[in-house]
C-alpha positions as CSV (number, residue, x, y, z in Angstrom):
1,M,0.2,0.1,0.1
2,F,1.2,3.6,-1.4
3,L,2.1,5.9,1.5
4,S,-1.0,8.4,2.4
5,S,0.0,12.6,1.5
6,A,1.0,12.8,5.4
7,E,2.7,9.4,5.6
8,H,5.3,10.6,2.4
9,D,5.8,14.3,4.4
10,F,6.6,12.8,7.7
11,F,9.1,10.3,6.3
12,I,11.1,13.0,4.3
13,D,11.1,15.4,7.2
14,V,12.7,12.7,9.4
15,L,15.4,11.8,7.4
16,N,16.0,15.2,6.6
17,A,16.0,16.0,9.7
18,L,18.2,13.2,10.7
19,L,20.8,13.8,8.1
20,E,21.1,17.9,7.4
21,N,21.4,18.7,11.2
22,D,24.4,18.2,13.6
23,N,24.9,14.8,15.1
24,D,24.6,16.4,18.9
25,T,20.4,17.2,17.8
26,I,19.8,13.3,16.7
27,P,18.4,12.8,20.1
28,E,16.1,15.6,19.8
29,K,15.2,14.8,16.6
30,I,14.6,11.2,17.1
31,K,12.4,12.0,20.2
32,E,11.1,14.7,18.0
33,A,10.4,11.8,15.3
34,L,8.2,9.8,17.5
35,T,6.3,12.6,18.7
36,N,5.3,13.7,15.2
37,Y,4.0,9.9,14.6
38,L,1.8,9.4,17.8
39,P,-1.6,11.2,16.0
40,I,-0.3,9.0,12.1
41,A,-0.1,6.2,14.2
42,D,-3.7,6.6,16.4
43,V,-0.8,5.3,19.4
44,Q,-0.5,8.1,22.8
45,R,2.6,6.2,23.8
46,M,5.8,5.1,21.9
47,A,9.6,4.3,22.3
48,I,12.5,3.0,20.8
49,L,14.7,0.8,23.1
50,R,17.6,-0.5,22.5
51,L,18.2,-4.7,23.3
52,K,21.3,-5.1,25.7
53,D,22.8,-8.3,26.2
54,G,20.6,-10.1,24.7
55,D,17.8,-10.2,27.6
56,T,17.2,-6.3,28.5
57,F,16.2,-3.0,27.2
58,E,18.0,-0.2,27.8
59,G,17.5,2.9,28.0
60,G,15.9,5.1,24.0
61,Y,14.1,7.5,24.1
62,S,10.1,7.4,25.0
63,V,7.7,9.5,24.2
64,A,3.3,10.4,24.8
65,T,0.7,12.3,23.8
66,K,-0.7,14.9,26.2
67,G,-2.3,13.4,29.4
68,Y,-0.3,10.4,29.3
69,T,3.2,9.2,30.6
70,P,5.9,8.2,28.2
71,T,7.7,4.8,29.3
72,L,9.5,4.8,32.5
73,I,12.8,3.2,31.9
74,P,15.1,2.9,34.6
75,R,18.7,2.7,34.4
76,E,19.4,-0.9,34.0
77,G,17.4,-1.5,31.8
78,I,13.9,-3.8,31.1
79,K,13.7,-7.0,31.2
80,T,10.3,-7.8,29.7
81,P,8.3,-11.5,28.9
82,Y,8.5,-10.9,25.6
83,V,12.2,-9.8,25.2
84,S,13.1,-13.6,23.7
85,K,11.0,-13.5,21.2
86,I,12.5,-10.2,20.3
87,S,16.0,-11.1,20.0
88,K,14.8,-13.4,17.6
89,G,12.9,-11.0,16.0
90,Q,9.9,-11.9,16.1
91,M,7.3,-9.4,17.0
92,V,4.9,-9.3,19.5
93,C,1.2,-7.4,19.5
94,H,-0.8,-7.6,22.3
95,S,-4.5,-6.7,22.0
96,G,-6.3,-6.4,25.7
97,P,-5.3,-5.7,29.3
98,I,-1.8,-5.1,30.0
99,S,-1.6,-7.0,32.7
100,D,-1.9,-10.6,31.0
101,V,1.7,-9.5,29.4
102,F,3.3,-7.8,32.2
103,T,3.3,-8.5,36.2
104,Q,2.1,-5.8,38.1
105,D,5.2,-4.7,39.6
106,E,6.4,-4.4,35.8
107,I,3.6,-2.4,35.0
108,E,4.3,0.2,38.1
109,M,7.9,-0.1,37.1
110,V,7.5,1.4,33.4
111,G,4.3,3.3,33.5
112,M,1.8,1.3,31.7
113,Q,-1.2,0.8,33.8
114,G,-4.4,1.7,31.4
115,I,-2.8,0.1,28.3
116,I,-5.6,-1.9,26.2
117,A,-2.8,-2.9,23.3
118,H,0.4,-3.0,23.0
119,C,3.0,-3.6,20.2
120,V,6.9,-4.5,20.1
121,L,8.6,-4.8,16.3
122,P,12.2,-5.9,16.2
123,I,14.5,-3.6,14.9
124,T,17.7,-5.0,12.3
125,V,20.9,-3.5,12.0
126,R,23.6,-4.6,9.9
127,G,22.3,-7.2,9.8
128,K,21.6,-7.9,13.6
129,I,18.9,-7.8,16.1
130,W,19.6,-4.0,17.6
131,G,16.1,-3.2,19.4
132,A,12.5,-2.9,19.1
133,I,10.0,0.0,18.4
134,A,7.0,-0.5,20.4
135,S,4.0,1.7,20.6
136,S,0.9,1.5,23.0
137,R,-3.1,2.4,22.8
138,Y,-4.6,3.6,25.5
139,K,-8.0,4.0,23.4
140,N,-9.8,3.4,20.3
141,H,-7.9,0.0,19.4
142,D,-10.0,-2.2,16.8
143,T,-6.4,-4.4,15.2
144,W,-3.0,-3.8,14.4
145,A,-3.3,-3.1,10.8
146,P,-0.3,-4.9,9.0
147,V,0.2,-1.6,7.2
148,L,0.8,0.0,10.5
149,L,2.9,-2.6,11.5
150,E,5.4,-2.0,8.4
151,R,5.3,1.7,9.2
152,L,6.6,1.3,12.3
153,K,9.3,-1.1,11.6
154,A,10.3,1.8,8.7
155,L,10.3,4.1,11.1
156,G,11.9,2.0,13.8
157,Q,14.5,1.1,11.3
158,I,15.5,5.2,10.6
159,L,15.7,6.5,13.7
160,A,17.6,3.1,15.1
161,A,20.4,3.5,12.6
162,A,20.5,7.7,13.3
163,Y,21.2,6.2,17.5
164,E,24.1,4.1,16.2
165,R,25.2,7.0,14.5
166,Y,24.7,9.2,17.8
167,Q,26.3,7.2,19.7
168,F,29.2,6.5,17.6
169,W,29.8,10.3,17.0
170,V,29.6,10.4,21.0
171,S,32.3,7.3,21.9
172,I,34.1,9.6,18.6
173,E,34.0,12.8,21.2
174,T,34.7,11.0,23.8
175,Q,38.1,10.0,22.7
176,N,38.5,13.4,21.3
177,E,38.2,15.0,24.9
178,Q,40.5,12.0,26.6
179,L,43.0,12.9,23.7
180,E,43.0,16.2,23.9
181,S,42.7,15.9,28.0
182,L,46.3,13.6,27.9
183,S,47.5,16.2,25.7
184,R,47.0,19.1,27.9
185,H,48.5,17.3,31.2
186,L,51.6,16.1,28.8
187,M,51.4,19.4,28.2
188,E,51.0,20.7,31.5
189,S,54.2,18.1,32.5
190,Q,56.7,19.1,29.8
191,E,56.5,23.3,30.8
192,T,56.5,22.0,34.9
193,E,60.0,20.1,34.0
194,R,60.7,22.9,31.8
195,R,60.2,25.7,35.0
196,L,61.7,23.6,37.8
197,L,65.4,22.6,35.3
198,S,65.3,27.0,34.1
199,R,65.0,27.1,38.2
200,E,68.1,25.1,38.6
201,L,69.8,26.6,35.5
202,H,69.3,30.1,37.0
203,D,69.8,29.1,41.3
204,N,72.6,26.6,40.9
205,Y,74.2,26.7,37.3
206,S,73.9,30.4,36.5
207,Q,75.4,31.3,40.4
208,R,78.1,28.7,39.5
209,L,79.6,30.6,36.4
210,A,78.8,33.6,37.7
211,L,81.7,33.0,40.3
212,L,84.0,31.4,37.7
213,T,84.0,34.6,35.7
214,I,84.4,36.7,38.6
215,K,87.8,34.3,39.5
216,A,88.8,34.2,36.0
217,N,88.8,37.4,36.1
218,S,91.1,37.7,38.7
219,V,93.5,35.1,37.3
220,A,93.6,37.3,34.2
221,E,94.1,40.4,35.7
222,V,97.4,38.4,38.3
223,V,98.9,36.0,35.2
224,R,102.3,36.7,33.2
225,E,101.3,38.6,30.4
226,S,103.0,35.9,27.9
227,V,99.3,34.0,28.6
228,K,97.6,36.8,29.4
229,P,95.6,36.4,25.9
230,E,94.7,33.5,26.6
231,A,93.5,34.1,30.4
232,I,91.5,36.6,28.5
233,E,90.0,33.9,25.9
234,L,89.5,31.6,28.7
235,L,87.4,35.1,30.5
236,N,85.3,35.6,27.6
237,T,84.4,31.8,26.6
238,I,82.7,32.0,30.4
239,Q,81.1,34.8,30.1
240,Q,79.6,34.0,26.9
241,L,78.9,30.9,28.4
242,A,77.1,32.6,31.3
243,K,74.9,34.0,28.7
244,D,73.5,31.3,26.8
245,M,72.9,29.6,29.8
246,Q,70.7,32.7,31.1
247,S,69.6,32.5,27.3
248,L,68.5,28.5,27.9
249,S,67.2,29.8,31.0
250,R,64.4,32.2,29.9
251,S,63.7,30.3,27.1
252,L,62.8,27.0,29.5
253,H,60.6,29.2,31.4
254,P,59.8,32.8,29.9
255,A,58.7,34.6,33.1
256,I,58.5,37.8,30.4
257,I,55.4,36.5,29.3
258,E,53.7,36.7,32.9
259,D,55.6,40.4,33.3
260,L,55.4,42.0,30.3
261,G,53.1,40.7,28.4
262,L,52.9,37.9,25.3
263,N,54.0,40.8,22.7
264,A,57.3,41.3,24.6
265,A,57.7,37.8,24.8
266,L,57.4,37.2,20.9
267,K,59.9,39.6,20.1
268,A,62.3,38.9,22.6
269,E,62.5,35.6,21.2
270,S,62.2,36.5,17.6
271,R,66.0,38.8,18.6
272,R,67.5,36.0,20.3
273,I,66.6,33.6,16.9
274,A,68.1,36.4,14.7
275,Q,70.9,36.7,16.9
276,I,72.5,33.5,16.7
277,S,71.1,32.6,13.2
278,E,71.6,34.5,10.1
279,L,67.5,35.2,9.8
280,E,66.3,38.1,9.0
281,L,63.0,38.5,11.2
282,Q,60.3,41.2,11.2
283,T,57.4,41.4,13.1
284,M,54.0,42.9,13.1
285,F,51.8,42.7,16.3
286,A,48.8,44.3,17.0
287,D,48.1,45.8,20.5
288,L,46.2,43.0,22.7
289,P,44.6,43.0,26.0
290,R,46.4,40.6,27.8
291,L,45.9,37.0,27.2
292,S,45.5,34.3,29.7
293,N,48.8,33.1,30.4
294,E,48.1,29.1,29.5
295,L,47.2,30.0,25.8
296,S,49.8,32.8,25.7
297,L,52.4,30.6,26.8
298,N,51.0,27.8,24.4
299,L,51.6,30.9,21.5
300,Y,54.8,31.5,22.1
301,R,55.8,27.7,22.2
302,V,53.7,27.2,18.7
303,L,56.8,30.6,17.8
304,Q,59.7,28.5,19.3
305,E,59.0,25.0,17.6
306,S,58.2,26.9,14.2
307,L,61.1,29.0,14.5
308,N,63.3,26.1,15.3
309,N,61.9,24.4,12.3
310,V,63.5,27.3,9.5
311,V,66.5,27.3,11.5
312,K,67.2,23.4,11.2
313,H,65.3,22.3,7.9
314,A,64.0,25.6,5.6
315,Q,67.1,27.7,4.7
316,A,65.4,30.4,4.5
317,S,66.8,34.0,4.5
318,A,64.0,36.0,6.1
319,V,60.4,35.1,8.2
320,F,57.6,37.6,9.1
321,I,55.6,37.1,11.9
322,S,52.3,39.0,12.7
323,L,49.9,38.5,15.6
324,E,46.4,40.4,15.3
325,I,42.4,40.4,16.4
326,I,40.2,40.6,13.7
327,K,36.4,40.1,14.7
328,G,36.7,38.8,18.6
329,Q,39.4,36.5,16.4
330,L,42.8,35.9,17.0
331,N,44.8,35.6,14.1
332,Y,48.9,34.3,13.6
333,Q,51.2,33.9,11.2
334,I,55.1,33.0,10.8
335,V,55.9,33.4,7.1
336,D,59.2,31.9,5.8
337,D,61.1,32.1,2.8
338,G,62.7,28.3,2.4
339,I,62.2,25.7,0.4
340,G,59.6,24.3,2.2
341,C,58.1,20.8,3.1
342,K,55.0,19.9,0.4
343,A,56.3,16.2,0.2
344,C,56.1,15.6,4.4
345,L,52.7,17.4,4.4
346,E,51.3,15.2,1.7
347,K,52.6,12.1,3.3
348,N,51.5,12.7,6.9
349,R,50.4,15.5,8.8
350,G,54.0,17.1,8.9
351,S,56.6,16.3,11.3
352,I,56.0,15.9,15.4
353,G,57.1,19.9,15.6
354,L,53.9,20.6,13.3
355,V,51.6,18.0,15.6
356,S,52.6,19.3,18.4
357,I,51.8,22.7,16.8
358,R,48.2,21.4,15.7
359,E,47.9,20.2,19.3
360,R,48.6,24.0,21.0
361,V,46.0,25.3,18.7
362,Q,43.5,22.7,19.1
363,L,43.3,23.5,23.3
364,F,41.6,26.1,22.5
365,N,39.2,25.7,19.7
366,G,41.5,27.0,16.8
367,T,42.8,25.8,13.7
368,V,46.1,25.8,12.1
369,T,46.9,25.6,8.5
370,F,50.0,24.6,7.0
371,I,50.9,25.9,3.8
372,S,53.6,24.6,1.6
373,P,53.8,26.6,-2.0
374,D,54.8,25.7,-4.8
375,E,57.5,28.5,-5.2
376,G,58.9,28.0,-2.1
377,G,58.5,29.0,1.4
378,F,56.2,28.0,4.6
379,V,53.1,29.3,6.2
380,V,51.6,28.9,9.9
381,D,48.8,29.9,10.1
382,I,46.4,29.7,13.4
383,A,43.4,31.2,14.0
384,I,41.9,30.8,17.1
385,P,37.9,32.2,17.9
386,S,35.9,33.3,20.5
387,I,39.5,35.1,21.8
388,E,37.4,37.0,24.7
389,D,37.5,34.1,26.2
390,H,40.9,33.6,27.1
391,Y,41.7,37.3,28.2
392,E,42.5,38.0,31.5
């Protein structure tokens, strides 16, 4: 039998709603579909239930017309007399007092008082019994028409497939959240280790180098003229080592971020790289509101990683760095004129350094795009939306 105009429109609307909307709206759309089909099927209550461990219906979705109560689904699920039939793919349709099928305790547990007809149809997903769609009448029951049962079963198949898609999406989201949490924890641990190492370098080794510098200077003043050049060279070497130690300590834990802000820290790191390499670095930083220390530190690490890649691999002569906020979005670009790494991007998602950059940006719901033009060069393009959420 052909679908009526109302049923045809209903099924089209259901399919469109489930396919066109975001995954997080699927539960709402399933309940909406069940609710809208109540008057079409002339039933007062409907539920979609998933079969668990072969003998229990676990929580799905249940709706009822005004004045009636949806199926009450306990957390531990529902065990019914006909689960064994459903698990074998057999439908159960009952007309008459619901007490003929359920005990009084079961009726009260799921709120089925007053039902005069009850029908449960098995649903198959990927060739296996997935669960069932249940319908109940409290009035106006004559019989369960075969054509209605076919329609209900079709609806159940659609909603069950959507339910599985939703559960799969939830599991992926949960895994992503766990991975993000792990990534954040690892980065926090790394920052803690860097901070401790920085403090050790500053409090211990830098002080010892300072004392060594004083002693070397004293020696240079009293040694014979014939060895004075070597003594002065040794003093200069120790002084340069002390400066390098201080620079390393600041790089491991950039206290400048907390003292002077992100822009000052990025400029200082750019000057440091320019001094130890042959790179020409240009910066264009807009005045920014004070950002959270967590975001500032991660943006600083992104610059460190990017410049480290440029120095080691890019064979570049110049780097341009820009940072600005436009319409609530932070835009951050690091561009070099080196040889690029298009092959690396095509083979995989990039080096460990690029993966680290991506993970840092994703901690703040941002996106990063790595671009390696055919003519050479490399671009790290970062966008972080709703930046006001990260203001101090």
